[in-house]
C-alpha positions in Angstrom: -90.6 -13.6 168.0 -86.8 -14.0 167.5 -85.3 -13.9 164.0 -84.1 -17.5 164.3 -87.6 -18.7 165.1 -89.1 -16.7 162.2 -86.5 -18.2 159.9 -87.3 -21.8 161.0 -91.0 -21.1 160.7 -90.6 -19.7 157.1 -88.4 -22.7 156.2 -91.0 -25.2 157.4 -93.8 -23.4 155.6 -91.9 -23.3 152.3 -91.0 -27.0 152.7 -94.6 -27.9 153.2 -95.8 -25.8 150.3 -93.2 -27.4 148.0 -94.1 -30.9 149.1 -97.8 -30.3 148.4 -97.0 -28.9 145.0 -94.8 -31.9 144.1 -97.5 -34.2 145.4 -100.1 -32.5 143.1 -97.7 -32.6 140.1 -97.0 -36.3 140.5 -100.6 -37.2 141.0 -101.5 -35.2 137.9 -98.8 -37.0 135.9 -100.0 -40.4 137.1 -103.6 -39.8 136.4 -103.1 -38.2 132.9 -104.2 -40.4 130.1 -101.3 -42.2 128.4 -100.8 -41.7 124.7 -99.4 -44.6 122.8 -96.9 -43.8 120.2 -97.2 -46.1 117.2 -94.5 -45.9 114.6 -95.2 -47.0 111.1 -92.3 -47.4 108.8 -92.3 -48.9 105.4 -88.9 -49.7 103.9 -88.7 -48.5 100.3 -88.2 -51.3 98.0 -85.7 -51.1 95.2 -86.6 -53.1 92.2 -83.9 -54.0 89.8 -84.8 -54.9 86.3 -84.4 -58.6 85.8 -82.4 -59.7 82.9 -83.0 -62.7 80.8 -80.5 -65.5 80.9 -79.3 -64.6 77.4 -78.6 -61.0 78.5 -76.7 -62.2 81.6 -74.6 -64.5 79.4 -73.9 -61.7 76.9 -72.7 -59.5 79.8 -70.5 -62.2 81.2 -68.9 -62.9 77.8 -68.3 -59.2 77.4 -66.4 -59.1 80.7 -64.5 -62.2 79.9 -63.6 -60.8 76.5 -62.2 -57.7 78.2 -60.1 -59.8 80.5 -58.7 -61.9 77.6 -57.7 -58.8 75.6 -55.8 -57.5 78.6 -54.1 -60.9 79.0 -52.8 -60.8 75.4 -51.6 -57.2 75.5 -50.0 -56.9 78.9 -46.4 -58.1 79.4 -44.8 -57.9 82.8 -41.3 -58.7 83.9 -39.5 -58.8 87.2 -38.3 -55.2 86.5 -41.9 -54.1 86.8 -42.2 -55.5 90.3 -42.0 -53.2 93.2 -38.7 -53.5 95.0 -38.5 -53.9 98.8 -36.3 -50.8 99.3 -39.1 -48.3 98.5 -39.8 -47.3 102.1 -37.8 -44.2 102.9 -37.7 -42.9 106.5 -36.7 -39.3 106.9 -33.7 -38.7 109.2 -34.8 -37.7 112.7 -38.3 -39.2 112.2 -39.7 -40.9 115.2 -40.7 -44.4 114.1 -41.3 -45.8 117.6 -44.7 -45.6 119.3 -45.5 -42.9 121.8 -43.5 -43.3 124.9 -41.6 -46.4 123.7 -38.4 -44.7 122.5 -35.2 -45.7 124.2 -33.3 -43.1 126.2 -30.6 -41.3 124.3 -27.0 -42.2 125.2 -24.0 -44.2 124.3 -23.5 -47.8 125.5 -20.2 -49.5 124.9 -19.8 -53.0 123.7 -18.1 -54.0 126.9 -21.2 -53.0 128.9 -23.4 -55.0 126.5 -21.1 -58.0 126.8 -21.0 -57.7 130.6 -24.8 -57.9 130.7 -24.8 -60.9 128.4 -22.4 -62.8 130.6 -24.5 -62.5 133.7 
């Protein structure tokens, strides 16, 4: 028997054996009893103590009282307001988006005016 014939014979035998094994594995998987997974989840309940209407009213009055005290003691003027010149950009800092910066170079006003006239 030639080596090429032996090689093809072995290939065919291995292929048949693998197909039979795969067939047996698939049949076994199909015939196996299916187990059902049942999930039980109970959400923990958080109970908050209920307050009586008089307690709620007392809490609200306390909060309002704190606000009134602040209203009487605070005094603001326009000097306390933030000015619009607070943003400082460091020299050389790239403030444009990635890839949107203009190319460096000098353009004279005559070139700009020439573009505007067209």
